[in-house]
N, C-alpha and C positions, 0 to 999 in steps of 0.2 A: 231140696228145692224139688219143685216139681218141673218135669219135662215138658216144654211146648208141645200142643201135637203138632204131628211132624207131618202132618197135610197140611201143614201152614206154610205160604212163603208173604213174608213182608218184606220188602226187598225197595230201596231207595235209587233211583237213577244214578249210575256211574258219574260222580264227580267228573269239573272240569280239570285240568289242570292245574297243581300248585294248591288245591284243596283237598289233598290226602291227608294234610296233618289234621285238619281239625274233622275229616273223618275219622280216622284212626280215634280221634277224643270221641267222639261220637260213639263209635261201638267199645271204647274204653268204658264210657256211662254205662250203655246197656249193660256191660257183662257186670259191672259193678252191682246197679241196677236187678242182674237175675241173681249173683249171687249173696248181697247182704242178706238179712235176717229181716224179712220186710215188716212192717207194720200192722199189728196183732189186727186180725181181721172183725174184731168186737170192738176196734179205737169206737168212742161212746160219737154219735150225733144227738144233735140238739135242734129243734127247732129255734128260726129268729123272725122277727115280724121289726119292720123299720116301715119307718115313714119316708114316701117317696112325693110323689102329687100330694095337693093340695088337698086331705080327707081320704087318701090312698092309702094301705100300707102293702109292701112286699112282705110277702113270708118265703122263708127256704128254708131247706133242711142244710147244716152246715155241720162237716166232720174232717177234725185235723190231723194228723199225730206231734209226738210231741212237739216236734224242731220242723215246721214245714220249710220247704225253699224254694213252692211256689205254691199260686193259688189256683185252681180253676172254678170258672162257673158252666156248670153242663144246662145243657137248654136240651130236652126229649123230643121226638119226634110228636107226628099226632097234633090234636090240637092242644095240647101241651097243658092241660086244665086238669091237674097231677089230687089236686083237692087234698091238698095236707094236713092234716088233721093237729091238734096242740098237739098228741103224743107222738107224734111222727110219724102217722100208717098213711100210707097214700092211697087213696079212694081210686084214683086211677093210671095205671103207667107202672106200676114197679116193674114190668118185665124189659121195658122199654131201654134197649144198649144199656148209653150211659146212667141210666137210674138202679138199675142191674150192677154196673159194673162201679157204682157210686165206692166201695171200696176197696176196690183194684187199685183204684187212682187214692185213695189214700194210704195203703199199702206203700204205694213208690213214693212217697215225701210230700205229696202235694196235700194243702190245705183244700175241700172243696165245698162248692155249694152247687144244690142241687133247686132251681129254679119251678116254683109256681106260677098259675097266671095271676095276677095282684089281687086284689079287693074289689075292684071294681069290675075283673071279669073273672067271676067264681059261676057263670053259668054259660052254657051255650051260645058263641061256642067257640068261649073261652079266648085263646089267643089267635083264632080264627080271624084272619084279616086285620091284626094289630100288629103283626111282628116286623112288619114293615113300615111306623108310624113314631114320630115322633115324644110320644106319650110312653111307650117300651124302652126304647134309647135313656128317656131320663130315669124308670124303671131300674135297668139295669147299670144305668152309673150311679144310682143310690147304692145299690150291690159292693161296686168297685169300689166305694168311697168306706161302706161300710169294711169291707176288708183289707183296705190299704191300714184302715186304724189298729186292724188285729196286729197287726205286721206289715214290717219295710219287705214286702213279696212280692215277684214280678206276676202279674195276674193275666191268665186267658181265657181266650172266651174259648168251649167246645161243645159245637151242636153234629145233630146227625139227624139225617133225611130234613124235615121241616123245618126242624130245627137249626138247622143250618141258615133260614131265612133268617131267625133272629140272631144266631152270631154271626153272620157276615153284614146282614145291615147295620148291629150297630158301631161293629168294624168300621167301617162305611165314611160312618157317622164321629170317629175316634181317629185319636191318635197319641203314641205316644210323646210324641212333642208337647203337646197339650197337655199331659200327665194321664195317671189311672193306668189305660190297658197297655199290655206291653207285646199281647202276641193272640194267634188265630189258630183255631184247629178245627177240621171240615171231613166231618166223618157222613159218607153215602150223602152228598151233596146234591140237592135239587139242580137239575142241570139242563134241563127244559120242564118246560110247562107250558099249558095255552091260558091259562088264565087269569096267573101270576108273574109277576119278574122272577124267572130264576134267578140261584145265586149268581149264575156270569153276564147278567145283565147288572150288576152294581158293580160301580167307582173304584173295586175294590185295587186297582192298577195305581189308585194315589195314595194307597197307605204304605208308611213304611215301617210297619212291625210284622215280626214273621211269619208268615202262614203254612200250615203244613197241612197239606191234603192226604186224607187215608180214605181208600176207595177198595171196595172186592170188584177182582178183577171178573164174579159171575155173579153179579149184583142183577138179581133180574127186576126189578121194579123202571117201569116203562121212563121215569122220570130222571133214572139215575143209572142211565147204561153205560160202560166204564166206556165206549165208542163215542162217548162226545166227550169225554176228558178233558181231550188237547182245547176245547173249546174257552175251561175255564183255566187251565196252565199257561194259553197264551194269552186270556185277560189279566190274569195275575204278572205276567211280564218276568223279568228280571232285578227289577228292582226290591230293593230287601232281601230279604231269605225265604225261597219257595222251593217246599220239596213235595214231593208226589209221594208215599207209601203205598204200594200195593199188594192187595194179599188176595190171599185164596185158600183154598178149603175150609175146614167146618164142616156145618148139617145146615141142612136146609127143611123146613115143612109149612107148610100153611101160604099164606098169601104170600109173593113176593116181596110185596109192600111193606110186610111187618120184619119184626126183632128177632122171629125165630127163624129169618130165613137167610141168606148171604147180606142179606139187606142190613142184620141186626149182629153178623159176626156172631151167626149161634155157633157155639163149641171151640171158639178161637178166640174169647173174650179177653182172656187172662195175656197171654202173647201179644194180641192188638194192643191191649192198653200198656202193657211194657214199652212196645216201642214207641207211642205218644208217648209217653212220660219220660222217656229217654232221651226226647228231640226238645219238648219244652223245657226240660233240663238244663239240655246243654247252651240253647238260644236265649 
């Protein structure tokens, strides 16, 4: 088993009194995930196209271990137009944190969907100006329905950077009481913005699903400053399960809002994914 980068610190807040048993169970799961043999990195992936809105199809890459325990739908940042070809090649975005980490998620026992823009958004600006719309919600819900037909697994939305717009907005419009969505994980969340509603402005406090927020303490993207994290955590409130996973370490190069900086957990992807997966499987 590879040893996680010693420079990494991913820590959950101290538990309230009476929750030690649950926290212990979480760490037992994390240990089990780390020491059990992972799903081979060459697990097959396939391209799936499904109908969504009238005359529109939604394409995604799908990977699954032999016996998934949960499923995740991954939303890349940027404009989100992955331009997935029929043979599974990415025309754009393969280096994005969640896209390049898709096999790490499947290796933790998760069925994985990597969503492209829908067929009517295959030109610029792709998902730009579209992520917080009813049409986008319809596309994602169609994918959730498809996953539920593959197996009775919990389905989580996982977004990173601008992809948190998609994950959070769909979650704000959904609830597991109405079927379908079971949890939400936000990584490198857009916390402030002067042109579009940032994630803390969405009505997530009303949702009953578990929410995990992972954020790098040294994230230098001006829209994702760790100092602004209290705004999101206060908005989430105490209803349901809400956790903050604080990460440090790794490497940084280039644009601070790009995937090969702390914003994209460059160099610590495996350890970050393992902790996200452990929390998903525990909840």
